[in-house]
C-alpha positions as CSV (number, residue, x, y, z in Angstrom):
1,M,85.6,76.6,77.0
2,V,86.2,73.6,79.2
3,P,83.5,70.8,79.2
4,E,81.5,70.3,82.4
5,R,82.8,66.7,82.6
6,K,86.4,67.9,82.9
7,K,85.5,70.6,85.4
8,E,83.8,68.0,87.5
9,W,86.9,65.7,87.3
10,L,89.2,68.6,88.4
11,W,86.9,69.3,91.3
12,Q,86.8,65.7,92.4
13,E,90.6,65.5,92.2
14,L,90.9,68.6,94.3
15,K,88.5,67.2,96.9
16,K,90.7,64.1,97.3
17,N,93.3,66.3,98.9
18,F,91.3,69.0,100.7
19,T,88.3,69.0,103.0
20,V,85.6,71.5,101.8
21,P,82.8,72.6,104.1
22,V,79.5,71.4,102.6
23,E,77.6,74.6,103.2
24,S,80.0,76.7,101.0
25,E,81.0,74.0,98.5
26,E,79.4,75.6,95.5
27,S,81.1,79.0,96.0
28,I,84.4,77.4,96.7
29,K,84.1,75.2,93.6
30,R,83.3,78.3,91.5
31,W,86.2,80.3,92.9
32,T,88.7,77.3,92.6
33,L,87.8,76.6,89.0
34,S,88.1,80.2,88.1
35,K,91.5,80.4,89.8
36,M,92.6,77.3,87.8
37,A,91.5,78.9,84.6
38,T,93.4,82.1,85.3
39,Q,96.5,80.3,86.2
40,M,96.3,78.2,83.0
41,Q,95.8,81.3,80.9
42,T,98.8,82.9,82.6
43,F,100.9,79.8,82.0
44,K,100.0,79.8,78.3
45,K,100.7,83.5,77.9
46,N,104.1,83.0,79.5
47,L,104.9,80.1,77.2
48,T,103.9,82.2,74.2
49,K,106.0,85.1,75.3
50,S,109.1,83.0,76.1
51,F,109.0,80.6,73.1
52,I,106.6,81.4,70.3
53,K,107.4,85.1,70.0
54,K,111.1,84.4,70.2
55,G,110.9,81.6,67.6
56,K,112.3,79.1,70.1
57,M,111.4,75.6,71.1
58,P,111.4,74.4,74.7
59,D,113.7,71.5,75.7
60,F,111.7,68.3,75.8
61,I,113.6,66.0,78.1
62,G,112.7,63.1,80.2
63,Q,109.0,62.4,80.3
64,L,108.2,65.4,78.2
65,A,110.2,64.0,75.2
66,K,107.2,61.9,74.2
67,Q,105.0,65.0,73.9
68,K,107.3,67.0,71.7
69,D,105.4,66.3,68.5
70,H,102.1,67.3,70.0
């Protein structure tokens, strides 16, 4: 479960790049956050399928090298 604070931050970041009609903002916010959650779950599922189940480790190069231990 994602804390409300992070959801609000994601929504504010999205609104910096897109114009959202005020009258339908709540429904758009709900749909957008739901879509983000689905895409994140799919991303994690694909990582698990591609690396964890095969016993592999992704290549951490460039900026990702700092995150390898995490």
